[in-house]
N, C-alpha and C positions, 0 to 999 in steps of 0.2 A: 737148765739145772746149774747151780753154782759150782764153780771149780773147786778143786781141792784146796782146802785152807780158807775158802771164802765163806762168809756168813751171810745169811739171807735176812734183809731188813724188810719183813713183810708189811710193816706199817707204811713204809715209804712207797712200796709198790702199790698198795691199796689207794694211797692218795693220788698216785699218777693215773691209775685206771679211772678214778672218780673224775679227775680233771678232764681226761679225754672224753668221757661219757657226757660231761656237762657241755663241752664245746660242741659235740655232735648234736646234742639236743637243741642248742641255740641255733645252729646252722639249719636244722630241720624246720624250726619255727620260721626263720627268715625266708627260706625257700618257699615254704607254704604260703607265707604272707605275700611274697612277690607274685606267686602264681595266682592267688586270689585277686590281687590288684590288677594283674594283666587281664584276667577274665572280666573284672568289672569295667576296665577301660574299653574292652571290646564289646561291652553291652551284653555279655553272656553271664547270667547269674549262676552261682554254684548250686547244683541240685540239692546238696545237703542243707545249704542256707535257705533255699526256697522252700524246702519241706518243713523245716523247723521254725521259720520265721512267720509270724502272723500276717506280715505284709507281702509274703511271697518273695522276699529278697529285695523289694523296692524300698527306697527311702521314704519314710512317712512324710505326708504333706504334699505329695505329688510334685516334688522338686527333682531336679536332675541329680542323679546319683549313679546307680548301676545301670540305669536305662540309657541307651545310646541315642543321641539326637544329632547326627552328623550335619543335617541341614541347618540346625540352629547355630552350631559353632562355625560352620562355613559362612553363615551370614555375619556373625560377629567378626570373623577374620576379614570379611569383605568390607567392613566399615559401617554396618547398619547401626543406626542411632537409636538407642533406647531412651527411656524417660528417666529424668532425674528430678529431685525435689529442690535442687539448689539453682540459683540464677544462671550459673555457668552451664549453658546447654551443651557445649562441646564435650563436657565430661560424660555425656551419655554414649559417646563412642569409645569403646574399650580398646579396640585394635583397629588400625587403619593401614592395611597393607598397601593401599593405593598410593600412600605417601612415597613409597619406594619408587614406583613408576613415575610419579610426578617429578621427583628429584632427578631421576635419570633422564627424563625427557627435557627438563629445563636446562640442566647442565650439559646435555649432550646434543641431540639433533636441533633443538630450538636455538641454542646459542650459536651453533655452527652455521645453520642456514641464515640466521639473522646477520651474522658477520659477512657472509657471502652476498646477501641482498644489498647491504649498504655499500660494500666495496664494489659490487657490480654496478650500482647506480653511479658511483663516482667515476668509474672507468668508462661507462657509456657516455657520460657527459663530457669527459675529457676527449674521447674519440670524436664526438659530435663537434666539439669546439675546434679540434684539429682539422676536421674536414670542412665544416661550414664557416668557421670563423665567427667573428662578432657580426650580428645583424645590424647593419648601419641604416641611417636615415637616407633613403635613396636620393632625395632631392636636397639633402643638406639641411642644416638648421635655418629657419626663417627669421629668427630673432623675435617672433611674435609668439605669445603663449596663450594657452587656454586652460581654465581651471579644471583639473581632472578629478581631484578629491578634496572635499572640504576638511576643515580641521578635525571635526568630530569623527569623520570617516578614517582619517589617518590615525587618530588616537585609538580607535577600536582595533585597527589593523596592527599597530605596534604593540598594543597591550597583549593581543593574542600571540604575535610573533615572538616578542621577548620572553614571555612566560613559557611558550613552547620550547624555545631554545634551551632555557634553563632546565625545564622539566626533562628534555631529551638528554642533556648532558648528565644530570644527576641520576636519571634512570639507567642510562647506559653504564654508569659507574657501578650500579648495583649488579648489573648483568655481567660486565666484563672487568670491573675495576680490580679485583683481586688477581686477575691474570695479567693485566697490563700496568696499572698504576702502582700496585703494591710492590712489585719487584723493583720499580724505578725509584720510588720515594721512600720506601720503608714502611714498617707497620705503624709507627706513631703518626706520621704525616697522613698516611692513608686513612687511619682511623678518624682523624680530625676532619679531613675532607668529606668522608662518608657521612659523618654525623651532621655536619653543616648542610650537606646535600640533602639529607633526610628532611631537615626542617624546611629548607627551601622547597623541596618537592611537595611536601604536605600542604604548605600554605599557598604557594603559587598556583596550585591546582585550581583554587577558587578564582584567581585572576584569569586563568585560562578559560574557565567556564563563562566568566563575564564577557571577555573579549569575543568568545564564540557567539554568545547571544547577541552582542552588539552588531557584528558583521552580518549575522543572519537577518536581523530586523532591517538593517539599512540596505542590504544588497539582494535580498531574495527575489524581489520583483524584477531585477535586472538580470537574473541568472536562470530564468525560466526558458526552456528550449523554444526555439522558433525556426522558421524556414531559412533564415540567414545562416544558421549553424550548419545546414546541410552543405551549402556551397563552400563554406569555410573548411569543412572536413574534407570534401572532395579535392580541394586544392592544397590540402596539407597545411593550411594556415599561412602559406607563403614562406614558411621558415626554411624550406628545403631549396629555395631558389632565390635569386636576387630580383625577381619580378615584383610588381606591386602586390600587396596583400589583398585578400578578398575583403569585401565590405563587411563591417561588423558594427554592432551597437556598442553600448558602454562596455560590455564584456563579450569577448568572442567565445567560440565553442570551447577552445582549449582552457580559457580562464573559467568557464562554467564548470568544466570537469574538475578542475582544481578546487573550485568553490564547494561543490557537492561532496567531493572526497573529504575535504576539510570538515565540513559540517557533520557528515555521517560518521567519519572516523573520530572526530572530536567528541561527538555525543557518546559513542561507544567507549572511548577512553574515559570520559567523565563518569559514566555509570559504573564501569569496572573500578575506576579509581575511588569513587565514593564507597563502593563495597569494601575496598581495602582500607580506606580511612576509618570506616565504622564497621569492623568485622563482626560477623555472626548476627547481623541485624536485618539482612535482606535475603531474598530468594530470587535474584534476577535470572539466574540460569535455569532454575526449575520452572519459573514462569515462562521464560522464553521457549524452552523445550516444549512446554505444554501448548503454546500457540503454534509452534512449528508442526507439532503432531496433528493439530486440528486442520491446518491449512494444507499440508503436504501428505497427510496420512502416514507419517513415519512412526517409529516406535522408540523415540528418545526417552531416556529416564526422566521422570517428572518428580520423583521423590529423592531428593539429595540431602545428605547430612550437612550441617553447617560447615564442617571441615571440607567436604567436597566442594561446596560453594566457593570457599576461599581459594582452594587449589585451582579451580577453573578460572576464577577471577584473576589470579596472578598470571596464569599462562596467557589468557586472552588479552590482558592489559599489556603484557610484553610484546605479544605478536602484533597487536594493533599499533603500538608505539613504534616499532621498527618499520611497519608499513607506512606510517605517517612521516617518519624521518625520510624515507625514500621519496615520498611525494613532495615534501617541502624542499628537499635538496634540488629537485628539478625546478621548483618554483623560484627558489633563491637564485639559481643559475640564470634563468631566463630574465629575471627582474634585475640583474646586476651586470655581470660581465658578458652575458649572452646576447644582450640587445642594447644598442645605443639609445639613450634617452628614456629607458623604461624606469629607472630608479627615481627619476624626477617626480613621477606620479605620486610616490609615497614619501619622497624626500621633502619637497616644497609644496606639492599639490598642483604645481603648474607644469605643463608639458609643452614642448615646442609644437606649434600648429602643424608643421609639416609631418612630424611624427604622428600626431593625432589623426591627420587625414589619411595617412598610409595604413594605420592599424585599426582605426575606429571611424571610418568615414561617415557612416550613418549617424553615429552619435555626434560627430562634429557638425553635420548639417542641421541637426536638431538644436544645437547650442551656438550657432554662429551669431545669432541676434545678440546673445549675451556678450560675445566678444566685441561686436561693434559698439554696443552701448558702453562697455567698459573703456574702449579706446576713445570714444567721443567724450567721455567724462574726464579724461586725462587732460591736464593743463598743457597748452601748446608750449613747445620748447622755445626758450628765449634766445635770440641771436647773440652770438659772442661779440663783446665790445672790442 
């Protein structure tokens, strides 16, 4: 009630009551709408709607609406690929949660273990050198040489070797560059190096494939296992002692292992690299998983989206690249500082005869006639006046 002397403005009060009633009505509608939306999302239709609607509450046309389809949306979130009418097939994947796992694995465990593997190989080689030292020619240099590799063989080897070194350095920059090079050189220099490295990596990949093909064609017949390899392995190749090395043909068992690791690893790198150069055009992993399932009765997935194919290709390419770096580090060591006279084989193609007899005695016996013929064809030395 108004106090003494106060006047009651009923028109103002009526307006206030009407405003409050309007706000309450709007809130009621919103709460009701939210409740209906929650029910729809849970796949439970409102009974009133179901009774009054000619479709029973379902969206006409049998499309998803108030009907729950958890399996469908779980598949969408898992990266299942639908069909699209445009050329860009990867657009058929709406959501790809596996990308989070891919990034976490690439930047986490894979990068960590890769760095440990390469550092571990360098440390092992350093320890071996400290204990064994350089493997010397036991009888010293004879001054007489024998042709170890022809020019075409050396060309194939160096084509493969140089391209691999450049590919390894530019690839490692992609994996570790922003953690190692970027803080040292700055963003501008790192950006330029990475861009140039990308071009080199893409185009030198074809040189690597050509070199791989060349050495396979030229050396595969010399790298087939035989009985001499057993004795070589049992004696450890003679690299752990100063005694004479076990007999071997053109390539010993250790070199044959390096050869086949290079060929198989190189082919794997080439296929995954091809998939990265021409993305969304191949199904190497789905096809490989299908063959593995047939041979080993496994249950690997054989239906992969184009994005899943690319993710697997990047991971596999990086893993195989690091593995090959470790293998080639051992090869570089034994062919340079680790063994006296070994580099001459790929440097000039001519090796000292004593070195050849100590490391490849069977091969030397097969080619001694060539040495004699070459020496006989040389002009006799003129006496000094």
